[in-house]
C-alpha positions as a Python dict, from the first residue, in 0.01 Angstrom:
ca = {
    (1, 'X'): (0, 0, 0),
    (2, 'X'): (127, -315, 118),
    (3, 'X'): (505, -414, 163),
    (4, 'X'): (727, -679, 289),
    (5, 'X'): (889, -566, 582),
    (6, 'X'): (1238, -516, 419),
    (7, 'X'): (1045, -348, 106),
    (8, 'X'): (894, -97, 381),
    (9, 'X'): (1183, -10, 500),
    (10, 'X'): (1420, 93, 192),
    (11, 'X'): (1076, 243, 7),
    (12, 'X'): (1008, 447, 301),
    (13, 'X'): (1302, 494, 558),
    (14, 'X'): (1133, 435, 853),
    (15, 'X'): (1268, 383, 1175),
    (16, 'X'): (1292, 36, 1356),
    (17, 'X'): (1000, 143, 1596),
    (18, 'X'): (758, 271, 1269),
    (19, 'X'): (464, 28, 1191),
    (20, 'X'): (338, 220, 920),
    (21, 'X'): (404, 556, 711),
    (22, 'X'): (133, 769, 592),
    (23, 'X'): (343, 1030, 280),
    (24, 'X'): (45, 1101, 56),
    (25, 'X'): (-53, 713, 71),
    (26, 'X'): (-69, 421, 363),
    (27, 'X'): (200, 230, 335),
    (28, 'X'): (279, -40, 629),
    (29, 'X'): (467, -393, 583),
    (30, 'X'): (233, -688, 541),
    (31, 'X'): (369, -880, 814),
    (32, 'X'): (184, -719, 1028),
    (33, 'X'): (-152, -865, 917),
    (34, 'X'): (-20, -1224, 1037),
    (35, 'X'): (100, -1101, 1344),
    (36, 'X'): (-159, -1018, 1499),
    (37, 'X'): (-512, -885, 1297),
    (38, 'X'): (-576, -572, 1604),
    (39, 'X'): (-218, -391, 1577),
    (40, 'X'): (-275, -430, 1193),
    (41, 'X'): (-614, -262, 1224),
    (42, 'X'): (-482, -71, 1452),
    (43, 'X'): (-156, 48, 1237),
    (44, 'X'): (-449, 117, 951),
    (45, 'X'): (-661, 286, 1116),
    (46, 'X'): (-346, 545, 1270),
    (47, 'X'): (-228, 594, 919),
    (48, 'X'): (-584, 673, 825),
    (49, 'X'): (-615, 941, 1047),
    (50, 'X'): (-312, 1127, 892),
    (51, 'X'): (-471, 1037, 565),
    (52, 'X'): (-752, 1237, 719),
    (53, 'X'): (-621, 1573, 848),
    (54, 'X'): (-362, 1604, 575),
    (55, 'X'): (-742, 1599, 350),
    (56, 'X'): (-816, 1875, 608),
    (57, 'X'): (-536, 2100, 656),
    (58, 'X'): (-266, 2016, 353),
    (59, 'X'): (-1, 2173, 566),
    (60, 'X'): (105, 2369, 900),
    (61, 'X'): (-33, 2073, 1146),
    (62, 'X'): (274, 1988, 1350),
    (63, 'X'): (356, 1590, 1363),
    (64, 'X'): (280, 1632, 1757),
    (65, 'X'): (-99, 1731, 1639),
    (66, 'X'): (-117, 1477, 1388),
    (67, 'X'): (35, 1153, 1574),
    (68, 'X'): (-153, 1294, 1930),
    (69, 'X'): (-533, 1292, 1781),
    (70, 'X'): (-340, 949, 1553),
    (71, 'X'): (-361, 771, 1869),
    (72, 'X'): (-657, 916, 2035),
    (73, 'X'): (-858, 760, 1723),
    (74, 'X'): (-691, 451, 1822),
    (75, 'X'): (-812, 474, 2153),
    (76, 'X'): (-513, 434, 2293),
    (77, 'X'): (-475, 546, 2636),
    (78, 'X'): (-386, 897, 2723),
    (79, 'X'): (-398, 797, 3194),
    (80, 'X'): (-70, 583, 3052),
    (81, 'X'): (130, 802, 2864),
    (82, 'X'): (70, 1007, 3161),
    (83, 'X'): (206, 765, 3367),
    (84, 'X'): (488, 656, 3128),
    (85, 'X'): (544, 1036, 3111),
    (86, 'X'): (593, 1075, 3529),
    (87, 'X'): (835, 764, 3481),
    (88, 'X'): (1079, 959, 3150),
    (89, 'X'): (1115, 1232, 3390),
    (90, 'X'): (1174, 1570, 3361),
    (91, 'X'): (1482, 1590, 3215),
    (92, 'X'): (1370, 1365, 2940),
    (93, 'X'): (1092, 1531, 2800),
    (94, 'X'): (1088, 1642, 2503),
    (95, 'X'): (990, 2061, 2407),
    (96, 'X'): (613, 2061, 2198),
    (97, 'X'): (805, 2313, 1963),
    (98, 'X'): (1075, 2000, 1875),
    (99, 'X'): (814, 1759, 1798),
    (100, 'X'): (673, 2002, 1513),
    (101, 'X'): (883, 1803, 1276),
    (102, 'X'): (888, 1437, 1183),
    (103, 'X'): (936, 1175, 1448),
    (104, 'X'): (1191, 989, 1245),
    (105, 'X'): (1474, 1066, 1307),
    (106, 'X'): (1382, 974, 1698),
    (107, 'X'): (1488, 619, 1821),
    (108, 'X'): (1248, 455, 1945),
    (109, 'X'): (1283, 550, 2384),
    (110, 'X'): (1266, 910, 2231),
    (111, 'X'): (954, 829, 1979),
    (112, 'X'): (805, 701, 2284),
    (113, 'X'): (827, 999, 2474),
    (114, 'X'): (728, 1225, 2200),
    (115, 'X'): (409, 983, 2111),
    (116, 'X'): (293, 983, 2466),
    (117, 'X'): (346, 1396, 2512),
    (118, 'X'): (90, 1423, 2181),
    (119, 'X'): (-134, 1205, 2289),
    (120, 'X'): (-127, 1366, 2662),
    (121, 'X'): (-132, 1711, 2501),
    (122, 'X'): (-439, 1636, 2169),
    (123, 'X'): (-625, 1472, 2572),
    (124, 'X'): (-619, 1797, 2672),
    (125, 'X'): (-757, 1975, 2358),
    (126, 'X'): (-1006, 1710, 2389),
    (127, 'X'): (-1124, 1773, 2771),
    (128, 'X'): (-1246, 2129, 2643),
    (129, 'X'): (-1671, 2107, 2512),
    (130, 'X'): (-1754, 2227, 2220),
    (131, 'X'): (-1306, 2332, 2105),
    (132, 'X'): (-1370, 2460, 1702),
    (133, 'X'): (-1099, 2218, 1544),
    (134, 'X'): (-1203, 2329, 1188),
    (135, 'X'): (-1079, 2704, 1271),
    (136, 'X'): (-760, 2546, 1437),
    (137, 'X'): (-647, 2351, 1098),
    (138, 'X'): (-763, 2628, 914),
    (139, 'X'): (-525, 2808, 1123),
    (140, 'X'): (-216, 2596, 1089),
    (141, 'X'): (-248, 2581, 701),
    (142, 'X'): (-267, 2965, 696),
    (143, 'X'): (53, 3058, 921),
    (144, 'X'): (398, 2909, 1024),
    (145, 'X'): (374, 3056, 1340),
    (146, 'X'): (245, 2739, 1538),
    (147, 'X'): (268, 2834, 1875),
    (148, 'X'): (134, 3193, 1867),
    (149, 'X'): (-202, 2993, 1653),
    (150, 'X'): (-201, 2786, 1998),
    (151, 'X'): (-183, 3072, 2186),
    (152, 'X'): (-468, 3192, 1994),
    (153, 'X'): (-706, 2941, 2085),
    (154, 'X'): (-599, 2957, 2458),
    (155, 'X'): (-353, 2659, 2419),
    (156, 'X'): (-28, 2751, 2547),
    (157, 'X'): (216, 2481, 2482),
    (158, 'X'): (315, 2572, 2851),
    (159, 'X'): (-6, 2473, 2995),
    (160, 'X'): (70, 2189, 2766),
    (161, 'X'): (411, 2065, 2905),
    (162, 'X'): (295, 2162, 3270),
    (163, 'X'): (77, 1843, 3253),
    (164, 'X'): (335, 1608, 3096),
    (165, 'X'): (541, 1528, 3414),
    (166, 'X'): (201, 1555, 3672),
}
């Protein structure tokens, strides 16, 4: 669904920093296409990844995993995210458990940290050879204890978080 900027904000209630929303439908402000076709394509790809994840696992996938995968497949740079996180300072990092829900509650600076942490966490998972994504998505959809699910895949929140400030 394409909207004017005002319609997009009114209908989605998305924060100003948001370039698109997936809520069962991909919703984006059309003005992005006239400003930068490349950026518009990235927003559409990002939201399409959300749609594909939702189709694979309709529930249980934490927001940080959604956002990290969307960024990863758009081609965002995990190394650049690591650099930004190091510059942010450990006291401004957000525990992953607080990134399981929507990022819509964050201001622009907090959202940048949340997105960077998400991308770095996904990059850590992607570095593992032969990671079983279908099993992870099934487990997340079937259980409510996200951190424990990741522990069972030998991916602990504390291990991810230890790498954010490095």
